C-alpha positions in Angstrom: -10.7 14.4 -11.7 -12.4 17.5 -10.3 -14.2 15.4 -7.7 -10.9 13.9 -6.5 -9.4 17.4 -6.3 -12.4 18.6 -4.2 -12.4 15.7 -1.7 -8.7 15.8 -1.2 -8.7 19.6 -0.7 -11.0 18.9 2.3 -8.1 17.0 3.8 -5.5 19.7 3.0 -4.0 17.9 -0.1 -3.8 20.0 -3.3 -3.4 18.4 -6.8 -1.4 20.1 -9.5 -2.6 20.1 -13.1 0.0 17.4 -13.8 -1.3 15.2 -11.0 -4.9 15.6 -12.0 -4.0 14.5 -15.5 -2.1 11.5 -14.1 -5.1 10.4 -12.1 -7.3 10.8 -15.1 -4.9 8.7 -17.3 -4.7 6.1 -14.4 -8.5 5.7 -14.5 -8.7 5.4 -18.2 -5.9 2.8 -18.4 -7.3 0.8 -15.4 -10.7 0.5 -17.1 -9.2 -0.4 -20.5 -6.9 -3.1 -19.1 -9.6 -4.4 -16.8 -11.4 -5.7 -19.9 -8.6 -8.3 -20.4 -7.0 -8.6 -17.0 -8.9 -8.9 -13.8 -7.7 -5.9 -11.9 -10.7 -4.6 -10.1 -14.4 -5.1 -9.7 -14.8 -1.3 -9.4 -14.9 0.5 -12.8 -17.3 3.4 -12.4 -15.3 6.7 -12.3 -16.7 8.1 -9.0 -16.3 4.8 -7.3 -12.7 4.4 -8.5 -12.0 7.9 -7.4 -13.3 7.3 -3.9 -12.6 3.6 -3.2 -9.2 3.4 -4.9 -7.6 6.8 -5.4 -8.8 8.6 -2.3 -8.6 5.4 -0.2 -5.0 4.9 -1.2 -4.1 8.4 -0.2 -5.7 8.3 3.3 -2.4 7.5 5.0 -1.2 10.9 3.9 -3.8 12.5 6.1 -1.8 11.2 9.1 1.8 10.5 8.0 4.4 12.9 6.8 5.5 11.5 3.5 8.4 13.4 2.0 10.8 13.3 -1.0 13.5 10.7 -0.8 11.7 8.2 1.4 11.7 4.6 0.3 8.3 2.9 0.1 7.5 -0.7 -0.6 3.9 -1.6 -1.4 3.3 -5.4 -0.8 0.6 -7.1 -2.9 0.1 -4.0 -4.9 -2.5 -5.4 -7.3 -3.5 -2.7 -9.7 -1.1 -0.3 -7.9 -3.0 0.6 -4.8 -1.9 2.3 -2.6 1.6 2.7 -4.0 0.9 4.5 -7.3 -1.5 7.1 -6.0 1.0 7.9 -3.2 3.7 8.2 -5.8 1.6 10.6 -7.9 0.9 12.7 -4.8 4.5 12.6 -3.7 6.7 12.2 -6.8 9.9 12.2 -4.8 9.1 8.9 -3.2 11.3 6.0 -4.2 8.7 3.3 -4.8 9.0 -0.5 -4.9 5.9 -2.6 -5.9 5.7 -6.3 -5.2 3.0 -8.7 -6.6 2.8 -12.4 -7.2 0.8 -12.1 -10.4 2.7 -11.1 -13.5 -0.3 -9.7 -15.4 -0.8 -7.1 -12.7 2.8 -6.1 -12.9 2.5 -5.8 -16.7 -0.3 -3.3 -16.2 1.7 -1.3 -13.6 4.8 -1.3 -15.9 2.7 0.1 -18.7 1.0 2.6 -16.3 4.3 4.0 -15.0 5.4 4.6 -18.5 2.2 6.4 -19.4 2.3 8.5 -16.2 6.0 9.2 -16.6 6.8 8.1 -13.1 10.5 7.7 -12.1 12.1 5.8 -9.3 9.6 2.9 -9.5 10.8 -0.7 -9.2 8.6 -3.7 -9.9 9.2 -7.2 -8.5 7.3 -10.4 -9.4 7.6 -12.3 -6.2 5.7 -13.6 -3.2 6.0 -11.5 0.0 7.5 -14.5 1.9 10.5 -14.8 -0.4 10.9 -11.2 -1.4 11.7 -10.2 2.2 14.7 -12.5 2.2 16.4 -10.9 -0.8 19.8 -9.4 -0.1 19.7 -5.6 -0.2 15.9 -5.7 0.2 15.4 -6.9 3.7 15.1 -4.2 6.4 15.8 -1.4 3.9 12.5 0.5 3.5 11.4 3.7 5.4 7.7 2.8 4.7 5.9 -0.4 3.9 2.3 -0.5 2.9 -0.3 -3.2 2.3 -4.0 -2.8 1.4 -6.6 -5.5 1.7 -4.1 -8.4 1.4 -4.4 -10.5 4.5 -5.3 -10.4 8.2 -3.0 -8.0 10.2 -1.0 -10.7 12.0 -0.1 -12.2 8.6 0.6 -8.8 7.1 3.0 -8.1 9.9 5.0 -11.2 8.9 5.0 -10.2 5.3 5.9 -6.5 5.8 7.8 -5.9 9.0 10.9 -7.8 7.7 11.1 -5.2 4.9 11.1 -2.1 7.2 14.3 -0.7 8.4 14.5 -0.2 12.2 12.8 3.1 12.8 10.6 2.7 9.7 6.8 2.5 9.6 4.4 -0.2 8.3 1.0 1.2 7.3 -1.8 -1.4 7.0 -4.9 -0.1 5.1 -7.8 -2.1 6.6 -11.6 -2.2 6.5 -14.0 -1.1 9.1 -13.7 -4.0 11.5 -10.0 -4.0 12.3 -10.1 -3.9 16.1 -10.1 -7.7 16.5 -7.2 -8.0 14.0 -5.3 -5.4 16.0 -5.8 -7.1 19.3 -4.9 -10.5 17.8 -1.6 -9.2 16.5 0.2 -8.5 19.8 2.3 -11.7 19.6 3.2 -11.1 16.0 4.3 -7.6 16.7 6.5 -8.7 19.6 8.0 -11.5 17.6 8.7 -9.5 14.5 10.1 -6.3 16.1 7.1 -4.0 15.7 5.2 -1.7 18.0 1.7 -0.5 17.4 1.8 3.3 17.2 -1.9 4.0 16.6 -4.9 3.1 14.6 -7.2 5.6 12.9 -10.8 5.0 11.8 -12.3 7.2 9.0 -15.2 7.4 6.7 -14.8 7.5 2.9 -16.8 10.3 1.2 -20.3 9.7 0.0 -21.0 7.0 2.5 -18.7 4.7 0.6 -17.6 2.8 3.7 -15.4 2.9 6.7 -11.7 2.3 6.8 -9.0 1.8 9.5 -5.4 2.7 9.1 -2.9 0.9 11.4 0.5 2.5 11.9 3.2 0.2 13.2 6.7 1.3 14.1 9.7 -1.0 13.4 11.5 -0.9 16.8 13.7 -4.0 16.6 15.4 -6.3 14.1 13.2 -9.1 12.7 14.5 -12.6 13.4 16.0 -14.0 10.2 13.6 -17.0 10.1 10.7 -14.6 9.2 8.8 -14.6 6.9 8.4 -18.3 7.0 8.0 -20.5 3.9 5.4 -19.4 1.3 1.9 -20.2 2.5 2.9 -20.8 6.1 2.1 -17.3 7.5 -1.5 -17.5 6.2 -2.0 -21.1 7.3 -0.4 -20.7 10.7 -0.5 -17.0 11.7 1.7 -15.9 14.6 
């Protein structure tokens, strides 16, 4: 993980020996499990380093993560971006939600291997998870990476943020149209666009956009709507 250490240091992030070992074990376990469970199409070490690990940590270039914050990663898949952020900031209290049990089995095994504490896993759809008692409007930070269009993501994620919390959407290069099409969803769900940031991944690996949304009001109890409705009929 010397390459990851190098490219992160360019952004002011320093990895300890423990963290470097954790990322190395993460890569090894991801490739091994990927042979039997479809976790990622990216398996070459440098690509995983840039397009999964580094990409997952880009919010930390612009947001002050700190110990004790609660973070919910929606549609976490193979653990991105939640697990890399947890490795970088061990004091985060992390919740991961995914609708596919096999992915959560991988993450459960991974968290044991990496000796990560304060990690909760939920096998659920985003639309129903946000209606759970004790879960709704309880998180400081909610993240989602490459899950759905932004207006749909807002309906999945903003109900999980406490008022004053932040939803961070990790999007691809062409997010400007999604952002402009999300005004109604933000107004309806109690969110306010703070800013969007465009950046380049190292080694010409692609462009990314980070969208930071502040939870400024309570989300009406009817949201999220029934499973499947947000994607079929975006706000």
